[in-house]
Backbone as CSV, one residue per row, in Angstrom:
resi,resn,N_x,N_y,N_z,CA_x,CA_y,CA_z,C_x,C_y,C_z
1,UNK,-13.308,4.190,-20.362,-13.444,2.990,-19.535,-12.333,2.966,-18.478
2,UNK,-12.710,2.705,-17.253,-11.758,2.670,-16.144,-11.096,1.294,-16.074
3,UNK,-9.776,1.288,-15.975,-9.044,0.022,-15.855,-9.179,-0.500,-14.420
4,UNK,-8.931,-1.788,-14.202,-8.974,-2.318,-12.833,-8.019,-1.581,-11.886
5,UNK,-6.825,-1.221,-12.361,-5.875,-0.504,-11.500,-6.416,0.878,-11.131
6,UNK,-7.038,1.556,-12.082,-7.627,2.864,-11.793,-8.766,2.739,-10.789
7,UNK,-9.576,1.670,-10.935,-10.670,1.436,-9.993,-10.124,1.190,-8.591
8,UNK,-9.058,0.381,-8.502,-8.431,0.121,-7.207,-7.906,1.427,-6.608
9,UNK,-7.261,2.244,-7.419,-6.733,3.526,-6.941,-7.842,4.420,-6.389
10,UNK,-8.992,4.431,-7.052,-10.136,5.229,-6.589,-10.592,4.751,-5.208
11,UNK,-10.676,3.434,-5.052,-11.132,2.859,-3.775,-10.126,3.151,-2.672
12,UNK,-8.842,2.966,-2.970,-7.805,3.203,-1.970,-7.793,4.675,-1.551
13,UNK,-7.944,5.572,-2.519,-7.995,7.011,-2.189,-9.191,7.320,-1.295
14,UNK,-10.313,6.679,-1.569,-11.512,6.894,-0.756,-11.277,6.418,0.684
15,UNK,-10.667,5.243,0.827,-10.382,4.705,2.160,-9.396,5.612,2.889
16,UNK,-8.327,5.977,2.204,-7.295,6.817,2.809,-7.866,8.164,3.236
17,UNK,-8.657,8.767,2.368,-9.262,10.064,2.686,-10.173,9.935,3.902
18,UNK,-10.925,8.864,3.956,-11.835,8.640,5.072,-11.068,8.480,6.381
19,UNK,-9.967,7.716,6.348,-9.185,7.475,7.559,-8.375,8.698,7.958
20,UNK,-7.660,9.268,7.016,-6.790,10.398,7.347,-7.571,11.671,7.606
21,UNK,-8.830,11.701,7.153,-9.664,12.856,7.420,-9.944,13.019,8.905
22,UNK,-9.829,11.921,9.638,-10.063,11.973,11.078,-8.762,12.269,11.810
23,UNK,-7.750,11.431,11.579,-6.411,11.646,12.148,-5.532,10.488,11.721
24,UNK,-4.226,10.689,11.803,-3.287,9.637,11.419,-3.461,8.395,12.274
25,UNK,-3.857,8.584,13.536,-3.988,7.425,14.410,-5.107,6.504,13.968
26,UNK,-6.003,6.963,13.118,-7.097,6.093,12.681,-6.563,4.895,11.906
27,UNK,-5.483,5.065,11.158,-4.896,3.918,10.458,-4.387,2.911,11.481
28,UNK,-3.733,3.394,12.530,-3.260,2.485,13.582,-4.444,1.856,14.312
29,UNK,-5.496,2.658,14.541,-6.687,2.138,15.205,-7.318,1.033,14.370
30,UNK,-7.330,1.214,13.057,-7.857,0.182,12.171,-7.037,-1.094,12.304
31,UNK,-5.716,-0.964,12.382,-4.852,-2.135,12.579,-5.176,-2.854,13.876
32,UNK,-5.388,-2.084,14.955,-5.746,-2.683,16.243,-7.098,-3.388,16.142
33,UNK,-8.038,-2.749,15.440,-9.360,-3.355,15.263,-9.225,-4.706,14.588
34,UNK,-8.466,-4.749,13.488,-8.285,-6.007,12.754,-7.640,-7.081,13.641
35,UNK,-6.598,-6.702,14.389,-5.906,-7.697,15.213,-6.778,-8.184,16.372
36,UNK,-7.787,-7.425,16.742,-8.664,-7.819,17.838,-9.761,-8.792,17.439
37,UNK,-9.925,-9.024,16.149,-10.990,-9.915,15.705,-10.650,-11.380,15.967
38,UNK,-11.690,-12.151,16.181,-11.555,-13.577,16.460,-10.825,-14.314,15.330
39,UNK,-11.057,-13.873,14.093,-10.474,-14.587,12.951,-8.994,-14.255,12.720
40,UNK,-8.451,-13.228,13.428,-7.055,-12.841,13.220,-6.145,-14.015,13.544
41,UNK,-5.216,-14.308,12.629,-4.306,-15.427,12.865,-2.850,-14.978,12.771
42,UNK,-1.953,-15.906,13.060,-0.525,-15.582,13.097,0.024,-15.179,11.740
43,UNK,-0.714,-15.429,10.674,-0.289,-15.036,9.334,-0.784,-13.645,8.948
44,UNK,-1.318,-12.907,9.930,-1.776,-11.537,9.689,-3.012,-11.504,8.792
45,UNK,-3.867,-12.497,8.913,-5.065,-12.569,8.080,-6.319,-12.535,8.935
46,UNK,-7.390,-11.977,8.348,-8.712,-12.012,8.968,-9.721,-12.402,7.890
47,UNK,-10.908,-12.824,8.317,-11.901,-13.201,7.310,-12.548,-11.953,6.706
48,UNK,-13.197,-12.152,5.572,-13.769,-11.032,4.815,-14.796,-10.246,5.616
49,UNK,-15.652,-10.961,6.337,-16.711,-10.282,7.084,-16.133,-9.348,8.141
50,UNK,-15.131,-9.830,8.883,-14.541,-8.987,9.915,-13.728,-7.852,9.298
51,UNK,-13.155,-8.073,8.139,-12.463,-7.002,7.426,-13.433,-5.855,7.151
52,UNK,-14.614,-6.181,6.629,-15.619,-5.155,6.319,-16.158,-4.489,7.582
53,UNK,-16.340,-5.281,8.639,-16.791,-4.724,9.917,-15.757,-3.731,10.444
54,UNK,-14.472,-4.094,10.351,-13.397,-3.211,10.812,-13.377,-1.895,10.062
55,UNK,-13.554,-1.970,8.735,-13.599,-0.736,7.945,-14.755,0.146,8.410
56,UNK,-15.926,-0.478,8.546,-17.125,0.274,8.931,-16.977,0.892,10.328
57,UNK,-16.418,0.123,11.268,-16.217,0.630,12.633,-15.285,1.841,12.655
58,UNK,-14.431,1.942,11.646,-13.478,3.042,11.584,-13.898,4.112,10.582
59,UNK,-15.178,4.104,10.215,-15.743,5.183,9.420,-15.562,5.092,7.920
60,UNK,-15.166,3.920,7.420,-14.980,3.757,5.977,-16.254,3.157,5.391
61,UNK,-16.879,3.896,4.471,-18.103,3.428,3.830,-17.845,3.308,2.327
62,UNK,-18.005,2.104,1.811,-17.809,1.840,0.391,-19.127,1.398,-0.232
63,UNK,-19.256,1.605,-1.533,-20.427,1.089,-2.247,-20.306,-0.426,-2.342
64,UNK,-21.403,-1.086,-2.704,-21.360,-2.549,-2.866,-20.346,-2.918,-3.941
65,UNK,-20.346,-2.183,-5.054,-19.384,-2.463,-6.121,-17.952,-2.320,-5.618
66,UNK,-17.663,-1.238,-4.895,-16.313,-1.011,-4.383,-15.911,-2.102,-3.390
67,UNK,-16.849,-2.498,-2.528,-16.588,-3.564,-1.563,-16.244,-4.861,-2.274
68,UNK,-17.076,-5.251,-3.231,-16.836,-6.493,-3.974,-15.512,-6.444,-4.726
69,UNK,-15.229,-5.313,-5.351,-13.993,-5.152,-6.106,-12.778,-5.303,-5.175
70,UNK,-12.818,-4.622,-4.027,-11.700,-4.667,-3.090,-11.509,-6.073,-2.527
71,UNK,-12.608,-6.723,-2.149,-12.498,-8.085,-1.610,-11.931,-9.047,-2.653
72,UNK,-12.383,-8.914,-3.899,-11.846,-9.775,-4.958,-10.361,-9.522,-5.186
73,UNK,-9.958,-8.268,-5.088,-8.543,-7.937,-5.274,-7.698,-8.509,-4.135
74,UNK,-8.167,-8.331,-2.896,-7.380,-8.743,-1.733,-7.429,-10.246,-1.463
75,UNK,-8.448,-10.914,-1.966,-8.575,-12.370,-1.758,-8.378,-13.099,-3.086
76,UNK,-7.207,-12.888,-3.682,-6.946,-13.479,-4.995,-6.892,-14.996,-4.970
77,UNK,-6.510,-15.592,-3.843,-6.459,-17.059,-3.797,-7.790,-17.675,-3.372
78,UNK,-8.782,-16.821,-3.133,-10.161,-17.238,-2.826,-10.266,-18.145,-1.605
79,UNK,-9.453,-17.848,-0.579,-9.546,-18.652,0.643,-10.456,-18.001,1.689
80,UNK,-11.075,-16.857,1.322,-12.015,-16.198,2.221,-11.358,-15.306,3.259
81,UNK,-10.036,-15.105,3.150,-9.360,-14.272,4.138,-8.604,-13.124,3.461
82,UNK,-8.345,-12.101,4.266,-7.674,-10.897,3.790,-6.359,-10.750,4.545
83,UNK,-5.285,-10.544,3.811,-3.970,-10.292,4.404,-3.925,-8.808,4.759
84,UNK,-3.959,-8.497,6.057,-4.056,-7.090,6.437,-2.752,-6.328,6.176
85,UNK,-1.623,-7.019,6.191,-0.358,-6.344,5.857,-0.404,-5.855,4.407
86,UNK,-0.945,-6.681,3.521,-1.079,-6.295,2.108,-2.032,-5.108,1.975
87,UNK,-3.123,-5.134,2.728,-4.081,-4.038,2.690,-3.429,-2.735,3.149
88,UNK,-2.690,-2.788,4.264,-2.052,-1.571,4.762,-0.980,-1.071,3.803
89,UNK,-0.316,-1.970,3.136,0.657,-1.540,2.136,-0.056,-0.744,1.035
90,UNK,-1.249,-1.204,0.649,-2.015,-0.505,-0.387,-2.406,0.909,0.050
91,UNK,-2.853,1.066,1.279,-3.366,2.377,1.679,-2.286,3.345,2.145
92,UNK,-1.140,2.831,2.513,-0.162,3.772,3.032,1.208,3.596,2.402
93,UNK,1.376,2.556,1.647,2.688,2.318,1.064,3.640,1.809,2.129
94,UNK,4.788,1.470,1.714,5.794,0.967,2.641,6.842,2.051,2.843
95,UNK,7.403,2.152,4.035,8.489,3.113,4.213,9.626,2.799,3.235
96,UNK,10.324,3.828,2.793,11.417,3.587,1.852,12.547,2.818,2.550
97,UNK,13.552,2.412,1.773,14.622,1.548,2.280,15.374,2.172,3.454
98,UNK,15.650,3.482,3.381,16.360,4.146,4.481,15.556,4.083,5.780
99,UNK,14.266,4.325,5.678,13.409,4.285,6.867,13.263,2.847,7.371
100,UNK,13.106,1.933,6.433,12.930,0.530,6.811,14.153,-0.001,7.553
101,UNK,15.334,0.394,7.134,16.561,-0.069,7.804,16.578,0.318,9.275
102,UNK,16.203,1.556,9.577,16.238,1.994,10.973,15.084,1.367,11.770
103,UNK,13.953,1.100,11.122,12.841,0.413,11.792,13.289,-0.990,12.203
104,UNK,13.926,-1.697,11.287,14.411,-3.058,11.564,15.537,-3.019,12.607
105,UNK,16.410,-2.021,12.518,17.496,-1.884,13.498,16.928,-1.749,14.915
106,UNK,15.872,-0.945,15.060,15.249,-0.771,16.376,14.643,-2.087,16.863
107,UNK,14.006,-2.825,15.959,13.417,-4.121,16.330,14.508,-5.077,16.797
108,UNK,15.597,-5.134,16.048,16.687,-6.073,16.356,17.389,-5.729,17.668
109,UNK,17.285,-4.484,18.100,17.855,-4.111,19.395,17.237,-4.966,20.496
110,UNK,15.967,-5.319,20.326,15.257,-6.111,21.329,15.213,-7.606,20.976
111,UNK,15.437,-7.936,19.715,15.399,-9.340,19.276,16.831,-9.838,19.056
112,UNK,17.615,-9.797,20.110,19.028,-10.166,20.014,19.234,-11.636,19.665
113,UNK,18.268,-12.484,20.025,18.387,-13.926,19.757,17.760,-14.330,18.425
114,UNK,17.314,-13.345,17.634,16.676,-13.610,16.338,15.511,-14.590,16.439
115,UNK,14.666,-14.369,17.430,13.490,-15.222,17.605,12.347,-14.814,16.671
116,UNK,12.425,-13.587,16.130,11.373,-13.114,15.233,10.262,-12.368,15.943
117,UNK,10.419,-12.172,17.240,9.436,-11.402,17.996,10.144,-10.710,19.159
118,UNK,9.485,-9.678,19.678,9.964,-8.994,20.873,8.802,-8.847,21.843
119,UNK,9.107,-8.444,23.067,8.090,-8.282,24.103,8.121,-6.834,24.585
120,UNK,6.952,-6.220,24.682,6.851,-4.801,25.022,7.470,-4.475,26.374
121,UNK,7.487,-5.419,27.302,8.074,-5.155,28.619,9.557,-4.792,28.516
122,UNK,10.203,-5.207,27.427,11.625,-4.900,27.231,11.869,-3.417,26.957
123,UNK,10.814,-2.663,26.629,10.958,-1.249,26.281,11.209,-0.359,27.492
124,UNK,10.821,-0.864,28.660,10.876,-0.047,29.873,12.280,0.532,30.075
125,UNK,12.344,1.824,30.303,13.609,2.481,30.554,14.389,2.862,29.306
126,UNK,13.931,2.442,28.142,14.630,2.748,26.896,13.837,3.736,26.045
127,UNK,12.525,3.563,25.974,11.670,4.394,25.125,11.803,5.871,25.497
128,UNK,12.079,6.705,24.507,12.238,8.147,24.702,11.310,8.861,23.721
129,UNK,10.249,9.471,24.235,9.226,10.073,23.374,9.337,11.582,23.239
130,UNK,10.456,12.145,23.639,10.601,13.607,23.643,10.276,14.226,22.279
131,UNK,10.690,13.591,21.193,10.458,14.149,19.856,9.404,13.399,19.055
132,UNK,8.583,12.603,19.734,7.461,11.928,19.067,6.568,13.010,18.464
133,UNK,6.080,12.833,17.215,5.261,13.882,16.581,4.102,14.382,17.435
134,UNK,3.423,13.477,18.131,2.285,13.908,18.950,2.733,14.664,20.194
135,UNK,3.912,14.333,20.692,4.441,15.045,21.859,4.861,16.455,21.449
136,UNK,5.552,16.565,20.320,5.997,17.897,19.877,4.823,18.789,19.495
137,UNK,3.704,18.179,19.050,2.511,18.971,18.721,1.668,19.270,19.958
138,UNK,2.051,18.705,21.101,1.315,18.949,22.335,0.069,18.097,22.499
139,UNK,-0.088,17.065,21.657,-1.264,16.200,21.747,-1.134,15.177,22.865
140,UNK,0.105,14.779,23.185,0.370,13.793,24.227,1.570,14.225,25.050
141,UNK,1.612,13.758,26.295,2.833,13.889,27.083,3.730,12.703,26.709
142,UNK,4.979,12.717,27.161,5.878,11.590,26.882,5.336,10.306,27.495
143,UNK,4.806,10.389,28.710,4.233,9.197,29.360,3.037,8.664,28.577
144,UNK,2.197,9.576,28.086,1.031,9.142,27.307,1.455,8.482,25.989
145,UNK,2.524,8.981,25.379,3.028,8.378,24.138,3.506,6.953,24.400
146,UNK,4.158,6.749,25.543,4.622,5.406,25.910,3.432,4.478,26.152
147,UNK,2.444,4.976,26.868,1.248,4.170,27.139,0.528,3.830,25.830
148,UNK,0.437,4.804,24.919,-0.205,4.557,23.619,0.536,3.468,22.846
149,UNK,1.859,3.517,22.868,2.663,2.495,22.191,2.378,1.115,22.777
150,UNK,2.397,1.015,24.097,2.149,-0.278,24.738,0.741,-0.781,24.438
151,UNK,-0.237,0.115,24.504,-1.615,-0.286,24.225,-1.767,-0.759,22.791
152,UNK,-1.106,-0.079,21.865,-1.186,-0.465,20.464,-0.761,-1.912,20.289
153,UNK,0.348,-2.283,20.898,0.853,-3.630,20.705,0.141,-4.666,21.563
154,UNK,-0.426,-4.262,22.685,-1.076,-5.241,23.555,-2.509,-5.519,23.156
155,UNK,-3.208,-4.523,22.599,-4.594,-4.728,22.191,-4.633,-5.646,20.982
156,UNK,-5.421,-6.680,21.074,-5.575,-7.598,19.951,-4.402,-8.544,19.784
157,UNK,-3.418,-8.478,20.677,-2.265,-9.354,20.564,-2.311,-10.324,21.731
158,UNK,-2.854,-11.488,21.472,-3.095,-12.447,22.542,-1.805,-13.039,23.102
159,UNK,-0.755,-13.092,22.301,0.484,-13.742,22.723,1.387,-12.825,23.552
160,UNK,1.180,-11.509,23.458,2.074,-10.573,24.139,3.370,-10.347,23.386
161,UNK,3.515,-11.009,22.258,4.712,-10.874,21.431,4.449,-9.922,20.277
162,UNK,5.469,-9.193,19.883,5.374,-8.263,18.755,6.258,-8.793,17.641
163,UNK,5.648,-9.080,16.494,6.425,-9.579,15.359,7.029,-8.410,14.588
164,UNK,7.979,-8.723,13.731,8.589,-7.692,12.902,7.545,-7.041,12.003
165,UNK,6.602,-7.827,11.468,5.543,-7.257,10.621,4.688,-6.258,11.395
166,UNK,4.341,-6.582,12.639,3.555,-5.653,13.461,4.352,-4.384,13.760
167,UNK,5.635,-4.547,14.021,6.523,-3.413,14.290,6.592,-2.508,13.056
168,UNK,6.771,-3.130,11.882,6.830,-2.356,10.637,5.511,-1.645,10.377
169,UNK,4.401,-2.321,10.652,3.077,-1.716,10.441,2.918,-0.474,11.310
170,UNK,3.322,-0.585,12.567,3.220,0.557,13.471,4.053,1.723,12.947
171,UNK,5.293,1.430,12.582,6.175,2.513,12.153,5.896,2.997,10.734
172,UNK,5.186,2.227,9.933,4.743,2.731,8.630,3.741,3.861,8.841
173,UNK,2.887,3.725,9.853,1.927,4.791,10.155,2.643,6.030,10.688
174,UNK,3.640,5.833,11.541,4.422,6.969,12.041,5.158,7.620,10.873
175,UNK,5.723,6.797,10.002,6.478,7.291,8.845,5.614,8.168,7.950
176,UNK,4.363,7.778,7.775,3.457,8.530,6.908,3.214,9.944,7.435
177,UNK,3.476,10.146,8.713,3.241,11.440,9.360,4.476,12.340,9.359
178,UNK,5.611,11.832,8.837,6.873,12.587,8.866,7.425,12.678,7.455
179,UNK,7.530,13.894,6.959,7.881,14.104,5.555,9.328,13.749,5.218
180,UNK,10.281,14.213,6.001,11.694,14.049,5.652,12.294,12.785,6.249
181,UNK,13.055,12.049,5.430,13.723,10.833,5.894,14.600,11.100,7.106
182,UNK,15.402,12.171,7.030,16.328,12.472,8.126,15.593,12.671,9.447
183,UNK,14.448,13.323,9.393,13.661,13.539,10.616,13.115,12.230,11.169
184,UNK,12.632,11.365,10.266,12.101,10.068,10.701,13.212,9.218,11.310
185,UNK,14.347,9.143,10.629,15.469,8.330,11.109,15.966,8.844,12.455
186,UNK,16.071,10.159,12.586,16.500,10.746,13.862,15.509,10.413,14.972
187,UNK,14.220,10.459,14.648,13.190,10.136,15.638,13.346,8.699,16.135
188,UNK,13.486,7.748,15.224,13.604,6.339,15.619,14.875,6.121,16.438
189,UNK,15.969,6.700,15.986,17.245,6.524,16.717,17.156,7.113,18.120
190,UNK,16.522,8.258,18.232,16.389,8.877,19.546,15.403,8.114,20.433
191,UNK,14.299,7.703,19.829,13.262,6.988,20.595,13.814,5.717,21.222
192,UNK,14.614,4.982,20.453,15.105,3.669,20.922,16.589,3.692,21.290
193,UNK,17.152,4.904,21.368,18.540,5.079,21.789,19.500,4.225,20.957
194,UNK,19.353,4.377,19.627,20.219,3.655,18.693,21.445,4.505,18.377
195,UNK,22.513,3.849,17.962,23.733,4.577,17.591,23.771,4.827,16.104
């Protein structure tokens, strides 16, 4: 007999395999899809129907049983909404403490007044994509990496503000693509010209 945790693990592996089978950016694309929905709110939640539509639009196909199981797991308070930060934590995990510290340090470089958000226009002249994984693999130029970053945060973000949770979500996807902590930390420090 399969335990509920084992069933959840099976579903998460299926989702992850489906997304990563295409490319790492599909996880980020899924995040953009979710944030673009009408039901997306400031608490990082969307309704169940749009959650399922987002999965389907990004190539994730689950059985009815798997869908019901996942929705019941993610909507434990039965308010009809899904916390997408919690969902992304399930499929990709959270960066470890060392990585998280440098992610937050980069965010705070732009949030000097501790407002809890930053604005992408502040990145101009600071962003350095020379060692971005996609640039080093030849998939993007440095300019294209910058444009991709801006598009990621601007699509589906009606306020133009980037919260710490959105920043962490973006860099959790980047983190998943870099095996060694030292390499990830060096990348973030170089990208945002941190000391």
